[in-house]
C-alpha positions in Angstrom: 62.7 152.2 92.9 65.9 153.0 94.7 68.0 149.9 95.1 68.3 150.1 98.9 64.6 150.8 99.2 63.9 147.7 97.0 66.2 145.6 99.2 64.4 146.6 102.4 61.0 146.1 100.7 62.0 142.6 99.5 63.4 141.6 102.9 60.2 142.6 104.6 58.1 140.7 102.1 60.3 137.7 102.4 60.1 137.7 106.2 56.3 137.9 105.9 56.2 135.0 103.4 58.4 132.8 105.6 56.1 133.1 108.5 53.8 130.1 109.0 50.3 131.0 107.8 47.3 130.2 110.0 46.1 127.3 107.8 49.5 125.6 108.2 49.4 126.2 112.0 45.9 124.5 112.0 47.4 121.6 110.0 50.3 121.4 112.4 48.0 121.0 115.3 46.1 118.3 113.4 49.2 116.4 112.6 50.3 116.4 116.2 47.0 115.1 117.2 47.1 112.3 114.6 50.6 111.3 115.7 49.3 110.6 119.2 46.8 108.0 118.0 47.8 104.4 118.6 49.1 102.6 115.6 50.5 99.1 115.3 54.1 98.9 114.2 54.8 96.4 111.5 57.1 93.3 111.9 60.2 94.0 109.8 61.3 91.5 107.3 64.2 89.1 108.1 66.4 91.0 105.6 66.9 94.7 106.4 64.7 96.6 104.1 65.1 100.4 104.0 62.6 102.9 102.4 63.9 106.3 101.2 61.3 108.9 100.6 62.1 111.8 98.2 59.2 113.4 96.4 61.1 116.1 94.4 62.0 116.6 90.8 65.2 116.1 88.8 67.8 118.2 90.7 66.8 117.4 94.2 66.5 113.7 93.5 70.0 113.7 91.8 71.5 115.4 94.9 70.1 112.5 97.0 72.0 109.9 95.1 75.5 110.4 96.7 73.9 109.6 100.1 72.1 106.6 98.7 75.3 105.2 97.3 77.0 105.8 100.7 74.1 103.9 102.4 74.6 101.0 100.0 78.3 100.9 100.8 77.6 100.8 104.5 74.7 98.4 104.2 75.7 96.1 101.3 73.2 93.3 102.2 70.2 95.6 102.8 67.4 95.9 100.4 67.0 99.6 99.5 63.7 100.9 98.1 63.0 104.5 97.0 59.6 106.1 97.0 59.5 109.1 94.5 57.2 110.7 92.0 56.8 109.3 88.5 58.5 112.5 87.3 61.8 111.3 89.0 61.7 107.5 88.6 64.1 107.6 85.6 66.8 109.1 87.8 66.6 106.6 90.6 66.2 103.6 88.2 69.7 104.3 86.9 71.1 104.4 90.5 72.7 101.0 91.1 72.4 101.4 94.8 68.6 101.2 94.7 66.9 97.8 94.4 63.3 99.0 93.8 61.8 102.3 92.8 58.2 102.9 93.9 56.2 105.8 92.6 53.2 107.8 93.7 51.8 111.3 92.7 53.0 113.1 95.8 50.6 115.9 96.9 52.1 119.3 96.3 54.6 117.9 93.7 52.2 116.6 91.1 51.1 119.1 88.4 47.5 117.9 88.9 45.4 119.9 91.4 44.2 118.2 94.6 40.6 117.1 94.2 39.6 118.2 97.7 41.1 118.9 101.2 40.8 115.2 102.2 42.7 113.7 99.2 46.3 114.1 100.5 45.3 112.3 103.7 43.3 109.6 101.9 46.3 109.0 99.6 48.6 108.9 102.7 46.4 106.3 104.3 46.2 104.2 101.2 50.0 104.4 100.5 50.8 103.6 104.1 48.5 100.5 104.0 50.3 99.2 100.9 53.8 99.9 102.2 53.0 98.1 105.4 52.9 94.9 103.4 56.6 95.3 102.4 57.7 95.2 106.1 60.3 97.9 106.1 62.9 98.0 108.9 63.6 101.8 108.6 62.6 104.8 106.6 64.5 108.0 105.8 62.5 111.2 105.0 65.1 112.7 102.7 63.3 116.0 102.1 63.7 118.0 105.3 60.2 119.5 105.5 58.2 116.6 104.1 55.6 116.0 106.7 53.5 114.0 104.2 56.3 111.5 103.7 56.8 111.2 107.5 53.1 110.6 108.0 53.1 107.8 105.4 56.1 106.1 107.1 54.2 106.3 110.4 51.0 104.9 108.8 53.1 102.1 107.3 54.1 101.0 110.7 57.8 101.3 109.9 59.6 100.9 113.3 62.6 103.3 112.6 61.7 106.6 111.0 64.5 109.2 110.6 64.1 112.8 109.5 64.7 116.3 110.4 63.3 117.9 113.6 61.0 120.3 111.9 57.6 121.1 113.4 55.4 119.3 111.0 57.7 116.3 110.5 59.1 115.4 113.9 55.8 114.1 115.5 56.0 111.0 113.2 59.7 110.3 113.6 61.5 107.9 116.0 64.8 109.6 115.5 65.0 113.4 114.9 68.1 115.0 113.4 68.5 118.7 114.3 68.1 120.7 111.1 71.0 122.8 110.0 71.7 124.4 106.6 74.2 122.8 104.4 74.4 121.5 100.9 71.6 119.2 99.9 74.0 116.4 99.4 75.2 116.7 102.9 71.7 117.1 104.3 70.8 113.7 102.8 74.1 112.2 104.1 73.5 113.3 107.7 70.3 111.2 107.8 72.3 108.2 106.5 74.9 108.9 109.3 72.1 108.7 111.9 70.8 105.4 110.5 74.2 103.7 110.2 76.1 105.4 113.0 79.0 106.0 110.6 80.4 109.4 109.8 80.6 110.3 106.1 83.3 112.4 104.5 81.8 114.9 102.1 84.7 114.6 99.7 83.8 110.9 99.2 80.2 111.7 98.3 80.3 111.6 94.5 77.5 112.6 92.2 77.2 110.5 89.1 74.6 109.4 86.5 75.0 106.4 84.4 74.2 107.0 80.7 72.9 104.0 78.8 74.4 103.0 75.4 71.0 103.4 73.7 70.7 106.9 75.0 74.1 107.8 73.6 73.2 106.2 70.3 69.9 108.2 70.1 71.7 111.5 70.9 74.5 110.8 68.4 71.9 110.1 65.7 70.0 113.2 66.5 73.1 115.4 66.4 74.2 113.6 63.2 71.0 114.8 61.6 72.0 118.3 62.3 75.4 117.8 60.7 77.3 117.7 64.1 80.4 115.5 63.8 82.0 113.5 66.6 84.8 116.0 66.7 82.6 119.1 67.1 82.8 120.9 70.4 79.4 121.4 72.0 78.2 123.9 74.6 74.8 123.3 76.1 72.6 126.2 77.2 69.6 125.3 79.3 67.9 128.7 79.8 64.7 127.5 81.5 64.3 127.2 85.3 60.6 126.6 86.1 60.1 130.0 87.7 60.2 133.5 86.2 62.4 134.9 89.0 65.3 132.7 88.0 65.3 133.6 84.3 67.8 135.7 82.4 66.7 137.7 79.3 66.8 135.8 75.9 68.8 138.6 74.3 71.6 138.2 76.9 71.7 134.4 76.5 71.9 135.0 72.7 74.9 137.3 73.2 76.7 134.9 75.5 76.0 132.0 73.1 77.3 133.8 70.1 80.5 134.9 71.9 81.2 131.4 73.2 80.5 129.8 69.8 83.1 132.1 68.2 85.7 132.2 70.9 85.6 128.5 71.7 84.9 127.2 68.1 81.9 125.4 69.5 78.4 124.7 68.4 75.6 125.8 70.8 72.8 123.4 71.7 69.7 124.9 73.3 67.8 122.4 75.5 64.6 122.7 77.5 61.2 121.1 78.2 58.3 121.3 75.8 57.0 124.3 77.7 60.4 126.0 77.2 60.4 125.7 73.4 59.3 129.4 73.0 62.2 130.5 75.3 64.7 128.6 73.2 63.3 130.0 70.0 63.5 133.5 71.4 67.2 132.9 72.2 67.8 131.5 68.7 66.0 134.4 67.0 68.6 136.8 68.6 71.6 134.7 67.7 73.8 135.3 64.7 75.4 131.8 65.1 72.7 129.2 64.3 72.1 127.0 67.3 70.9 123.4 67.5 67.5 123.3 69.2 66.7 120.2 71.2 64.1 121.6 73.5 61.2 119.2 73.9 63.2 116.4 72.2 65.1 114.8 75.1 64.3 112.5 78.0 66.4 112.6 81.2 68.7 109.9 79.8 69.2 111.4 76.4 69.8 114.8 77.9 72.4 113.2 80.1 74.0 111.7 77.0 74.1 115.1 75.3 75.6 116.8 78.4 78.2 114.1 78.6 79.4 115.1 75.1 79.5 118.8 76.0 82.5 120.9 76.9 80.2 123.1 79.1 76.6 123.4 80.4 75.3 126.8 81.5 72.0 128.3 82.6 70.1 129.4 85.7 69.9 127.2 88.8 68.0 124.1 87.5 68.0 120.3 87.5 69.8 119.9 84.1 72.9 121.6 85.6 73.0 119.0 88.3 72.6 116.4 85.6 75.6 117.9 83.8 77.7 117.7 87.0 76.6 114.1 87.4 78.1 113.1 84.0 81.3 115.1 84.6 80.6 118.2 82.5 81.7 121.6 83.9 78.9 124.1 84.6 78.2 127.8 85.0 75.1 128.4 87.1 73.3 131.8 87.6 71.8 131.9 91.1 69.2 134.4 92.4 66.6 133.5 95.1 68.0 130.1 96.0 71.1 129.6 98.2 74.0 128.2 96.2 75.6 127.0 99.5 72.6 124.6 99.6 71.9 123.9 95.9 75.0 124.6 93.8 76.1 121.8 91.4 78.0 119.3 93.4 81.7 118.8 92.5 85.0 120.6 92.3 84.4 124.3 92.7 86.8 125.2 89.9 84.7 123.2 87.4 81.3 124.3 88.7 81.1 128.0 88.9 78.3 129.9 90.5 77.4 133.5 89.7 75.4 135.7 92.0 74.9 139.5 92.6 75.5 141.4 95.8 71.9 142.6 96.2 71.2 142.6 99.9 67.9 140.6 99.8 69.6 137.5 98.2 69.1 134.6 98.9 65.5 135.1 99.9 64.7 131.4 99.3 61.4 132.3 97.7 61.0 131.1 94.2 57.5 132.4 93.4 56.3 135.9 94.2 52.6 135.8 93.1 51.2 139.2 92.2 54.6 140.9 92.3 56.5 142.1 89.2 59.6 140.2 88.2 61.2 143.7 87.8 61.2 143.9 91.6 63.5 140.9 91.9 66.6 141.6 89.8 69.0 139.2 91.6 69.6 137.1 88.4 69.2 139.9 85.8 71.9 142.0 87.4 74.5 139.4 86.5 76.4 140.8 83.5 77.1 139.2 80.1 80.8 139.6 80.6 80.8 137.7 83.9 79.0 134.7 82.3 81.4 134.6 79.3 84.5 134.8 81.5 83.2 132.2 83.9 82.4 129.9 81.0 86.0 130.0 79.8 87.3 129.4 83.3 85.1 126.4 83.9 86.1 124.9 80.5 89.8 125.6 81.2 89.6 123.9 84.6 88.3 120.8 82.9 91.2 120.4 80.6 
């Protein structure tokens, strides 16, 4: 298809997909009706106790931690709890600003299908009932569009509920922050500003992840078994991204990896989840320089320890690149449908380079196109091998 015709087609389809479907409009009306029901507010504990609700996975939860640490600095005596999915508990348990991590299988974020249409509301009722016993003073709904989290905070009788003024969320809030686009780190921080009444300087919002000594020891032992010495330079390639639209071809990654291995005198480590093992093997099969494959071997903590040792981490837009930024490793990220102004790795721009293409339908902010061919969405695949290699050298040089 002609490129301009493809752009117009994709824009029209994206506009249609961004429109609120009828079933969501019906749900919205139902949520507004629920919010008008009388509910008894809880009596807050003597000590200020704040609940942070963030249901997401690795990357989004990491990007919430700078705001959480800012909240701790502004409210040093408060008790800060975080409600997240079990898939992200490890991230927040390493955050020294959080006193308690609570987990639930958030509807829409759990891999398990919902048993029936009632189950999200039944879980919300049960969760709200349990949280009411903890007598929170305030709740922050850190994901902008998370109506379910706002509903839970309302059911828990939390007297101060702060979130973004989006249609499905705002009926359950006591303080509504006008939604504006910005980096996810800043979006989280704006809610902290509303709670505390204090302005936050983005340059002081630092992203960091604390690696435990036992995680370093495990990683060093694993690498030692592959004949990697402490002096060897490592480059980590995390090629998976959870959605086909974000992926680059294995042959291209193999070419980049081989060039970087030779030009930088580095050993290439391929990482990924268990589901991404076939992808890492496909990349390795096209490489002339034998890589170290750690896909399916690491936890969040041991992956952080590996990234901490690396001279560079590269791949498509994904959580592990945010983890690399959090341990101080430079990154090169390939962005397609997502907006890098909102989701790029947080840190100095010279150390965290983002590559995009100039196709006119990007960023569409749609990560899944069911029934449509990946070939119709070339926003990532149009990024050239030469650009990735050149950006990799620039990022590594900026770190020295």
